[in-house]
MARKOL-986331 format. One record per residue (C-alpha): x, y, z; residue in three letters. Coordinates in steps of 0.1 Angstrom, whole numbers, plus 5000, padded with zeros to 4 digits. Each point is the difference from the previous one (the first is absolute). Example, Ala and Ser with C-alpha at 12.3 -4.5 7.8 and 13.67 -1.06 7.14 Angstrom:
<recs>
512349555078ALA 501450344993SER 
</recs>
This chain:
<recs>
589249365052UNK 498450335010UNK 498650035033UNK 496850195005UNK 498950135034UNK 496650095007UNK 499050255027UNK 496849865016UNK 499750255027UNK 496650135005UNK 499450355002UNK 498250125031UNK 496450114990UNK 498550265019UNK 496350005011UNK 498050244978UNK 497450155023UNK 497750104971UNK 499749654987UNK 499449875035UNK 497250275006UNK 498349914966UNK 500249635009UNK 498450095035UNK 497350204983UNK 499249744975UNK 499649735026UNK 497650225020UNK 498050084971UNK 499749634991UNK 498949925036UNK 497350285000UNK 498849874966UNK 499649655012UNK 498350135031UNK 497450204980UNK 499549714975UNK 499349765031UNK 497550265014UNK 498350044966UNK 499749634997UNK 498349955034UNK 497750304994UNK 498949844967UNK 499449665016UNK 497950185028UNK 497950184972UNK 499449684981UNK 498949825032UNK 497750295008UNK 498549984965UNK 499449635001UNK 498450045036UNK 497850284987UNK 498849814970UNK 499249695022UNK 498150225024UNK 498050164972UNK 499149664987UNK 498849885033UNK 498250325008UNK 498350004966UNK 496450105006UNK 497549724992UNK 496650164998UNK 497049755004UNK 497650054971UNK 496449905001UNK 498949754976UNK 498450274977UNK 503350205000UNK 502049684993UNK 497849924971UNK 500350364986UNK 503749995004UNK 500149664980UNK 497850164973UNK 502350304997UNK 503149784998UNK 498249784973UNK 499150314980UNK 503650135001UNK 501449674988UNK 497349994971UNK 501050354990UNK 503849965004UNK 500949644996UNK 498849874965UNK 501450294977UNK 503449914995UNK 499449654990UNK 497050094979UNK 501950264979UNK 503049774998UNK 497649744984UNK 498650284976UNK 503650094990UNK 500849634993UNK 497149984976UNK 500850324982UNK 500049994962UNK 501750264978UNK 496950054979UNK 497750075029UNK 500150355018UNK 498349985033UNK 498150335007UNK 498649945034UNK 499749765029UNK 497050065022UNK 500049805033UNK 497149895019UNK 501149875034UNK 496649865011UNK 499549774970UNK 503849934998UNK 500150094965UNK 501350274977UNK 498950134966UNK 502650054973UNK 499550234971UNK 502449974971UNK 500750064963UNK 501549774973UNK 500450044962UNK 499649634992UNK 496749855014UNK 501449655002UNK 502450125029UNK 496950045023UNK 499649625003UNK 503849965004UNK 500150255030UNK 497049835015UNK 501649664997UNK 503350145016UNK 497950165029UNK 498349675007UNK 503349825001UNK 501050215030UNK 499549835035UNK 499150345015UNK 496750034978UNK 496949785005UNK 498150114971UNK 500350244969UNK 497350104979UNK 499350234971UNK 497450275009UNK 500050204968UNK 501950114967UNK 499550304979UNK 501750144968UNK 501950325007UNK 502550214980UNK 503550055015UNK 502550234981UNK 497949964970UNK 500149635000UNK 497049765008UNK 500549825033UNK 497949805024UNK 499450135035UNK 498949725025UNK 499249955035UNK 500749695022UNK 498849895034UNK 502749835020UNK 499249825032UNK 502849905026UNK 
</recs>
């Protein structure tokens, strides 16, 4: 049997001054970064607190002007007029689109806010489609009444067609 001998002697390691300096610089940079991160967090929290205090102060300091009865009535009338002008149109046009037929071409929609109505002018080739269109409009929940105002024969692209007008109340 052969005998193997191992030499386990440790070689003396010498301290590397460059590696120690880089380690020291890295630790210092890490500490500086952590310090600035903590300072930034504190500053951000202070700004958020100031912003919330400012918004609460602005809400509490909002100016409430006492209006006379006449001014209050005028303000309510203006609000109602704005709502009448702005509010019904999306749902009314949506109801018109739902009732749309391929054979009917709508030429114009003329609103009348005061009477809560609008006049539709349209053209169709088959006259029978007018009644179908009126029936579909009457089925819409948005409209209270639909009536035929007039019809007349017209020529469109060299073909006979019927132009008609409807009065739609909402």
